[in-house]
N, C-alpha and C positions, 0 to 999 in steps of 0.2 A: 515435907519428904510427903510425898503420895504414895499411898499404898496403894499393892499392885494388886488388883484383883484374884482373888482364889483361883488356883486352878487354871490360872491363865498363864501359857509359857510367853515373855516378850522380854526384850535388851531396849530397857529403855536406852541409853546412850547413842545404839546403833537407830531406835526408833526418831528421836529425833535428828539423827545427822542425815536419813535416807528420806523421811517421810516430812518432811516440813510443814507446817498450819496451810492449811491453802484458803484465798481468800476467796468465798462467798462468787465473786461475779469468773473466779474462773473455776470453779467448782460447778455452775451453774452452765458453762463454757462445754467444759469436758463432759458432763454429763448429757447434754444436747446434742451435741456429735456423736457421744458414744451411742445411745440413743439410737439417732440415725444411720452409724451402723451398722448396729447387734439389727433392724428392720430390712436395710436396705443391703448390707451388706453379708453376717454370717449367716443370715437364711438363707442366702441365693438369689439368683436373680430368678423375675419371674416368668423369661421366656425362655426357651433351648437353647435358639439362636438369634443373635444380632447380626445382621450385617453377613451374615456368611459364616459368624466364625463361631465355633462350637463353646458353647459358656460349660454345659458339662462336661467338654476332656473328653468325652467320650465311655464315659461311667453311663451308668444309669443306675436310675433306685435311689435307698438312702445315699452309695458311695457318692452321691454323682453332687451333693452338698458338701463333701467331706474337705475341698482345698478350700470352700467358699468362705467355710466354719477355719481355717486355720488364716486364712488371711485376713477374714474380721478378728483375730483374736489378735494377731499382729498390728493392724493397725490403731484395735485397742491400748496396748500397749506403745506405741508410740505417743499416742494423744495425750499418756501419762507422763509421758515424759518433755515430751512436747509444747502441751498446753500449761500441763498441772505445774509442769519443770519442777515431777519429783521422781523417785525411784524407784525401784520390784519394790522394795520393803512394804511404800502403798498400795499394792497387790498382794500383801502377804505371802511376798514369794522370798526364800529364804531357808538356810537348809534346814529337815526338820530333827530336833530333839528326837532324842532315845524315848522321851514321856512320851512325845507327840505320837509315835512309830505305837508305842502301849498304848495308845487309846484308840489308834485304829484298827487292832487288832483286837480292840476287844470290843467295837464297832463292829466291826465286821461281824464276830461272832454273835453278837446277838442279832444282827441283819437278817446272818443266814439260819439261827433258829425259829424265826419269824417264817422265813420265808418255808423252812421245812411246815412251819407250823399252817399259817396258809395255801399251802398245795395240798395236803395232807387234808386238811377237813373242808376245802373251800378251793377246790381245783381248777386252775384257769380255763383250759380245756381245749378250745381252736381259736387263738387268736389270730387274729392275719398279721398286726405287725409281726407280731415273733414268728411267723411264717415267712415275711417278707426279707429278717434280716440272718435266719436261719441257712434257707433258699441263696445266700452270698455266699456259702464254703468258709473254710478256714479261715484262707486270708482276707478274706472282705469283712468278716466279721472281727479280724484280731483288728484290723485299719480305723472299722468303724467304731471299737471300745477305747482302742487308743486316743483319737479322735476326740472323741465324746470325754472323755476322763479328763482330757489335759484341755482342750478349747472351752468345753462348758463349765469346766472351775472357773476361768479366766476371765468369761463372759461374762455371768452369775456371780460367785463366789466373791473373786478378787477384784471385778470393778464393779460392777454392779450395784451389790451390797453393802461394799465401803464407801462410794458417794454418796445412795441413799440415805444410808445410814450414818453421813456427815450433814446430810440437808439439814435432821434435827438438832445438832450441834450437840455437844456436851451431855446433853442426857441423858442419866444411864439407861433407860429405853431407848435409845438413839437405834445403836447397831444391829439389837435383836428386832424392832419393825424393818431395821433398812434390809435383816439375812429377810426375812416374813415377804417383806414384798417381791427380792429376787425370786423367794424359795417358789410366785403364785408366777413369777413370769414363766420359772422354768418347771413348773408344772403342765402348764398348758397345752403346749406343745407336743406334750410327750400322752397326755388325754386323749388329743386329737387325731393321734400316730395308732397307741396302743387298744385304742378304749377308757372305760371306767373302769375294770378292774385291775389299772394299773397302780390304784389307788388303794386298792387291796394288796397288790401282790408288792408294788415299787415302793409307794410311798413312805414308807418305813427305811428305806435304801439313803433315798432322797433327805428325807430328814436327819438321818445321821451324817452326811455328806457333808450339807449347812453344818450342821451341831457342829462340826472336829472346825472348820472353820471358822467361822462365830467364838467358839470357847479356849480353839489350841493358836487363832490366828496365825495361822501355817498351812498354805496353799497346796503346799508340794502333799502336805498329808492330805489333806482332801483328793488331792484327783490320787492319789495310790488308795485312798479309800475307796471311789468310784470307779475305777477298772477292777477292786476287787470284784467288788459289788452286782459288777458285770462279765465278767470272766464266765459264770456258769451259762452262760447264751452258747460258751462253745461245748458243750456237750453232748445236745442235742443238735451241732451241726457237726458234732466227728461220728457222734452215729448215724446222721444219716446220709454221713459219705460213705462209710464203713459197709 
């Protein structure tokens, strides 16, 4: 009988039913198509209009990419079911346990302490990316952070990290390496939008979310932590409205 990894919440019989072994050709096909979706659909179209059709759906700024993020995440889920012939568990999507939620709360507390310390001793100052988000207003910010929490976790943790890790087989370091590569892909666009200061102020949060997905094997828990970490952006938003 195989020993269960310490600290990892898993239901072995359910895992075997819902996430059968994936052949290498199917894995490579899914990963290749998934990368095309991530680069060509999830990030949004390179132009605003095509043939007189508004590809931004009347939205502007960061919100204009939200419909494409939902579409990209939906297409990735379809790839899992159609190409891989696997289910939700292969995306780490299952009901979080009480222990999963405990980990989320602990991680959230640690990240908030770090955020407070970073803000106190190395204030971020005027950040153009933060200003753009705050200017979206309360409803716009809520839409943005909900979209980010759900779709980014499906893309980077549920799909990309798991498939990259599977490329390296059953080696002990395979999943952590897949998570690290996916995290690097997650970091780059955030630095491009928020600037290098993002690394000090928000990278610990990204590491915490990636760790929850890796250790607890539960995507909804990672989504919840992602949402909680992003919620404080509502504070300057509300202050700006008041």
